[in-house]
C-alpha positions as a printed NumPy array, in Angstrom:
array([[128.414, 130.182,  95.36 ],
       [130.502, 130.862,  98.445],
       [132.828, 128.116,  99.64 ],
       [133.658, 127.753, 103.342],
       [135.627, 124.755, 104.627],
       [134.258, 122.422, 101.981],
       [130.68 , 123.635, 102.413],
       [128.994, 125.717,  99.77 ],
       [125.988, 128.006,  99.651],
       [123.675, 126.935,  96.844],
       [120.519, 128.46 ,  95.465],
       [117.846, 125.89 ,  94.691],
       [114.342, 126.201,  93.279],
       [112.196, 124.038,  95.555],
       [108.421, 123.979,  95.262],
       [108.486, 127.215,  93.303],
       [110.543, 129.085,  95.893],
       [114.168, 130.109,  95.639],
       [115.959, 128.667,  98.646],
       [119.542, 129.13 ,  99.773],
       [121.238, 126.264, 101.588],
       [124.64 , 125.296, 102.943],
       [125.765, 121.922, 101.643],
       [128.831, 119.766, 101.53 ],
       [129.816, 118.449,  98.09 ],
       [128.796, 114.947,  99.211],
       [125.294, 115.879, 100.462],
       [122.462, 114.118,  98.694],
       [119.356, 116.018,  97.721],
       [117.408, 113.857, 100.19 ],
       [119.679, 114.982, 103.018],
       [119.412, 118.637, 102.019],
       [115.635, 118.589, 101.649],
       [115.096, 116.94 , 105.017],
       [117.876, 118.369, 107.158],
       [118.565, 121.796, 105.696],
       [115.132, 122.78 , 104.359],
       [112.876, 120.88 , 106.777],
       [110.933, 119.197, 103.958],
       [110.447, 115.718, 105.377],
       [107.95 , 114.34 , 102.832],
       [110.674, 112.501, 100.926],
       [111.521, 109.554, 103.159],
       [114.855, 107.814, 103.684],
       [114.07 , 104.183, 102.979],
       [116.78 , 102.051, 101.48 ],
       [119.015, 105.032, 100.576],
       [120.299, 103.161,  97.523],
       [117.525, 103.861,  95.012],
       [115.498, 100.679,  95.322],
       [112.399, 101.649,  97.311],
       [111.41 , 105.059,  95.897],
       [110.241, 106.515,  99.221],
       [112.51 , 109.515,  98.57 ],
       [111.122, 110.297,  95.103],
       [110.842, 113.958,  94.121],
       [110.335, 115.559,  90.734],
       [113.172, 117.36 ,  89.032],
       [112.049, 119.281,  85.992],
       [108.854, 117.209,  86.088],
       [110.509, 113.8  ,  86.128],
       [110.646, 111.423,  89.104],
       [114.101, 111.182,  90.645],
       [115.162, 109.282,  93.735],
       [116.621, 112.032,  95.866],
       [118.93 , 109.631,  97.717],
       [120.837, 109.062,  94.463],
       [121.437, 112.643,  93.367],
       [123.849, 115.095,  94.909],
       [122.383, 118.446,  95.847],
       [124.873, 120.225,  93.574],
       [123.377, 118.32 ,  90.615],
       [120.016, 120.012,  91.229],
       [121.27 , 123.569,  90.731],
       [119.223, 125.367,  88.082],
       [116.491, 122.719,  88.07 ],
       [112.895, 122.843,  89.294],
       [112.547, 120.583,  92.344],
       [109.063, 119.549,  93.437],
       [108.48 , 117.667,  96.673],
       [105.226, 116.247,  98.013],
       [104.906, 119.405, 100.132],
       [104.689, 121.388,  96.903],
       [101.882, 119.425,  95.255],
       [ 99.308, 121.774,  96.769],
       [ 96.1  , 119.781,  96.39 ],
       [ 96.975, 118.021,  93.135],
       [ 94.196, 115.695,  91.928],
       [ 96.359, 112.649,  92.65 ],
       [ 96.265, 113.45 ,  96.373],
       [ 92.481, 113.329,  96.495],
       [ 92.5  , 110.184,  94.333],
       [ 94.82 , 108.447,  96.817],
       [ 92.417, 109.244,  99.641],
       [ 89.31 , 108.182,  97.699],
       [ 90.923, 104.928,  96.523],
       [ 92.743, 104.092,  99.767],
       [ 96.079, 104.308,  97.948],
       [ 98.051, 104.128, 101.176],
       [ 98.354, 101.929, 104.228],
       [101.235, 102.76 , 106.57 ],
       [101.999, 105.904, 104.562],
       [105.76 , 105.58 , 104.433],
       [105.944, 105.102, 100.673],
       [102.965, 107.326,  99.89 ],
       [104.82 , 110.551,  99.139],
       [107.11 , 108.769,  96.676],
       [104.14 , 107.182,  94.924],
       [102.296, 110.502,  94.846],
       [105.256, 112.06 ,  93.063],
       [105.559, 109.242,  90.503],
       [101.812, 109.253,  89.829],
       [101.65 , 113.059,  89.594],
       [104.468, 113.04 ,  87.061],
       [102.824, 110.264,  85.068],
       [ 99.525, 112.173,  84.959],
       [101.327, 115.348,  83.827],
       [103.575, 113.745,  81.215],
       [101.289, 110.953,  79.959],
       [ 97.618, 111.813,  80.602],
       [ 96.614, 109.028,  78.204],
       [ 98.705, 106.322,  79.926],
       [ 97.417, 102.785,  79.546],
       [ 97.554,  99.959,  82.098],
       [100.941,  98.773,  80.843],
       [102.524, 102.226,  81.198],
       [101.02 , 102.649,  84.675],
       [102.506,  99.309,  85.759],
       [105.902, 100.278,  84.343],
       [105.937, 103.597,  86.181],
       [104.853, 102.044,  89.475],
       [107.714,  99.522,  89.328],
       [110.096, 102.301,  90.351],
       [108.673, 102.327,  93.886],
       [107.98 ,  99.665,  96.499],
       [104.919,  99.42 ,  98.713],
       [104.903,  96.673, 101.288],
       [101.296,  97.203, 102.394],
       [ 98.743,  97.915,  99.659],
       [ 99.43 ,  95.387,  96.925],
       [ 99.39 ,  98.261,  94.397],
       [ 95.759,  97.832,  93.26 ],
       [ 94.614, 100.869,  95.247],
       [ 97.504, 102.93 ,  93.906],
       [ 96.673, 101.839,  90.361],
       [ 93.026, 102.782,  90.942],
       [ 94.091, 106.2  ,  92.204],
       [ 96.191, 106.991,  89.144],
       [ 93.49 , 105.641,  86.808],
       [ 90.827, 107.82 ,  88.419],
       [ 93.145, 110.815,  88.093],
       [ 93.859, 110.108,  84.424],
       [ 90.152, 109.604,  83.709],
       [ 89.084, 112.668,  85.675],
       [ 86.873, 110.529,  87.933],
       [ 87.78 , 112.247,  91.178],
       [ 84.806, 113.218,  93.359],
       [ 84.771, 116.874,  94.383]])
């Protein structure tokens, strides 16, 4: 790390690529992803951890990027929606209409992708618990639930 007037150069692993960024100690990961790296999939919603629109995966687990400082992500694997690269959950969202306005979609994609990776045998109760971390004001969640269920069951049309 090189420190210049309170800013620091950090090396981050984002979507499988090593990236170098200038950050202030107070910069959130959301800010860095969007403004320094140009990865705008994580959305600024409430910016206090309630809505989940800014969800990314850190070491495979969903994290609200508005609540974590960039410096806390050093040495961790960061995955954004831009890095999913045709994950089955993306196709399932399209086939099940798991989006309306789209603002929350990337956060839900990240939560559902993580759930499918960590708990491929998740039941309805676990799916409901995981989806509570994010807010959708448009779909009513049924379509999102159907998308994750079709992903877990391997029922995605190719």
